[in-house]
N, C-alpha and C positions, 0 to 999 in steps of 0.2 A: 504493500500500500504506500501511496505517497505520504510524506510526513504530515501534511495538513489534514488529509482525509483520515489518517490513523489517529491524529490528535483528537479530531472531532468524535470519532468512534469511541475512543477511550474515555473521553469526557462524558459521553452519553451513557456508557456502562457505569461510570462512577456515579452519575446522577441516578441511575437505576438502583444502585446499591443504597443510596441515601433515601430514595423515595419509597422503596418497596422492601428493603431489608434493614440492616443496621450498619452504621459507619464501621469500616474495617472488616466487613464480612468477606470481601473478595481478597484473598491472600496474594493473588497474582497481580493485583492492580497497583500501579505505581502511585506513590503518595502524591506526586505532583499533579496527578489527574483529578484528585478529589476536590470538590468545591469548597470554598471557604465562606460561602454565604448561602442564605436561603434561596430557593429557586426564583422567587420574585425579584430578588436583588442581584441575581447573576446577570452580568452584561453579556450582550450577544457575542462580543469578541472573545469571551472566555472559552467558547467551544473550540476555537482554533488555536489557542495558546499552546506552545510547545510542551511536550510531555517526554519524560525520560523513557528510554527503551524498555520494552517489556516482552514477555513471552506471550504473544497474542493467542496462539492455539490453546495454551493452558488456561488463560483468562477466560476465553470463550467457553471452554469446556466446563470450567468452574461455574460460570454464570448460568449456563444451561442446566447444570445439575441442581442448582439452588432455585432456579426459576424456570418452570416448565414452559411458561408463556414468554420466554425471553424475547423471541422474535416479535411478538405482539407489542411488548413494552418498548422495544427498540424503535418500532415504527411510530408509536405514539410520542415518545420522547424526541424523536427526530422532528416530528410535526411541531412540537412545542418549541424546539430550537429554531425552526424556520419561522415560526410566529414571532419570536423575539428578534430575530434578524430583520424581518420585514418591518416590524414596528420601529426599530432603530433607523432603518432606511427612511421611513416616513418622517421621523424627527429631523433628519438631515434635510429632507425636502422642505420642511417648514422654514428652515433657515436659508437654504440656497435658492429656493424658488419663491420665497415670500408668501407661502400659503396662508390663507385665513384659517381660523380655528375650525370652521365648518368643513374645510377641505381635509384637515387632519382627522377630524372625527369620522368623516366618510371613509377615509382610507383605513382607519382603525377598525371600523365596522366590517369592511370587506375582509380584513385579515381575521377577525373573529369568525365570520361566516366560513372562511376557508378552513380554519382550524377545526371548527365544529363538524363541518361536513366531511372533511377528510377522515377524522377519527370515527365518526358515526358510520360512514360508508364502509370503513374497514371492519367495524364491529358487526355490521349486518352481513358482510361477506363471510364472517366466521360462523354464522348461524347455519342451521340445517339447510335453509334455502340460500341461494346466492343472488346477487344483483343481476338483473337481466343483461346488463352490459357485459358481464363476464362471460355470458353464454354467446352473445351476439357479436362481441368485439366493438360495440358502439361506445362504451364508456372510456374516457381518456385515462390512460395509465393502468388499464386492466386487460391488456392483450395477452394472447397465448394461453387462454383458458383451456383446461383439459376436458375430456368427455364427461367427467363427473358433474360439470356445471350445467349440462344441457337439460337437466330435469327442472330447471328454474321456471317459476311461474309468476314472479313479481318483478316489476321495474319500479325503483324507488327514486323519489325526488326529495332531496333534503335541503332545507332552508333554515336560516335563523329567523328571517322575516319573509313575508310574502314577496316583498320587493327584491329579494336577492335572486340572482340568476344562478341556477344549479351549476356545479363545477364542470359538468360535462356538456354544458350547452354553450352555443356560440353567442346568442343574444336573447332578447326578451321574447321574440316570436318563437324561436326554437324552444325556449324554456316552457312557454305556455302550451306548446303542442306536444309535450312529452307524454301526457296521459293518453292522448289520441293515438300517437305513434305506438306506444306500448300496447295499448288495447288492440290495435290493428295487427300487431305482430303476435298476438296470442298471450300476452302477459297481462297480469292484473296490476293496475297502477296503484302505487302507494304514495301519498303525500305526507311528508314529515316536516312540520314547522315548529321550531322550538319556542319562539316567542308568539304566543296567541294574542296578537294585537289586532283588533277589528279594523278593517279597512275595505274600501271597495275592491281593491285588487285581491285581497284574501277571499272575499265573497265570490269573486269571479273564478278563482281557482277551485273553491269548494264546489261551485255549480258545475264546473268542468269535470271534476273527479266523480261527482255523483252521476253525471251523464254517462261516463264510461265505467260505472260500477266499481270505482276505486275505493281503496281503504284510506281513511283520513286520520292522522294522529297530530293533535295540536297541544302545545304547552306540555304539561306534565305527562300526558299520555304519550307524547313523542319521545320524551326521555325514557319512559318505561319500555317502550317498544324497542328502542335502540339497545337498551341494556338486557333485554330478554335473551336468555341463553348465553350471554357473554360470560367469559371467565370472571372470577372475582377481581383479579387485578385489572382486567380490561374495564370492568365497571368502575373501579377506582379511578382509572384514567379519565373516563367520561365525566364522573362527578367532580373530580379535582381540576381537570384542565378545560373542560368544555362548558360547564354550566356558567362559570364566570371567568372567562379567559383574561379579563383585565387585571385580575389579581396576579397573573404571571408577570406583569410588567408594571405593577403599581407604582414603583418608584420612578419609572420613566414617563408615565402619563399624568402623574398627580397634578402638575401645574395646569393641565388642560382638562382636568376631570369634569369640570362643569359643562364641557361641550361634547362629552363622549356618550351621552345617553342616546340609544337608538330606539327608545320607547316613545318617540314623538307621535304627533297626530299623523293621520294618513295623508293630510294635505301637505305637511311640511316634510315628511320623510319620503314621499312618493317621488322617485327619480323621474327624469324626463322620459327615459325609455319605457317606464311603466304606463305612461299615457297611451303609448302605442297599443299595449295589451288591453287596457281599459276600453279603448276605442273599438276593439273587436268584439266586445262582450255585449 
């Protein structure tokens, strides 16, 4: 592995030790890889800081022996790391591009949506049924599915707010047509929206999913559905990192916290692209 990539991986394993075991549990882990601060206070640059050499095969074997869901946790922690990196990049944009607070808040919400949807999609893919995109090859980042995925009967659309565009959609029009396309392909559509905030756009999605006999999970029901059949540690990841992702970067966003609420009215939060969808309903 290249030095920087290996440093990132070792830091993620060190974070795994702290978050899901106890400090010092991994005997093969270099001391220089261990975090010196709580996760919320760890800077995004920490993940790429140099680490002394170690016996990676031994460390990996040790981690997998202590955590059977090692690969799941590595995926989730990598998503958390990317979230922190992207938030740091947004902060730089505020200074270099002269962004307003609303621009920063919008960017933060997009990263919140991306983190939640990535981990939720991963959790659903671990359940007895898999996402339709894994069977059809339509979903971004889920190519090369094996034959075991072809018994799938659900296609899931995951959002923080109704105004969010699903990670695997190109634009608002593509997003709104997901239920119809899934139904036409023989899949049962599922709508998962974590923030149950009433808006004309949400009502339009609900009507669309009812039209195509889809399942609807809003608010707490959405969280329960995603956690259903997930491993205990994967449920911890969802509760700890997805329910309130802003706590992962609290020190970074505190000065702008008053502008970071995405629970605004439908009129103020509805992005320009949403009007296109509303106009079709």
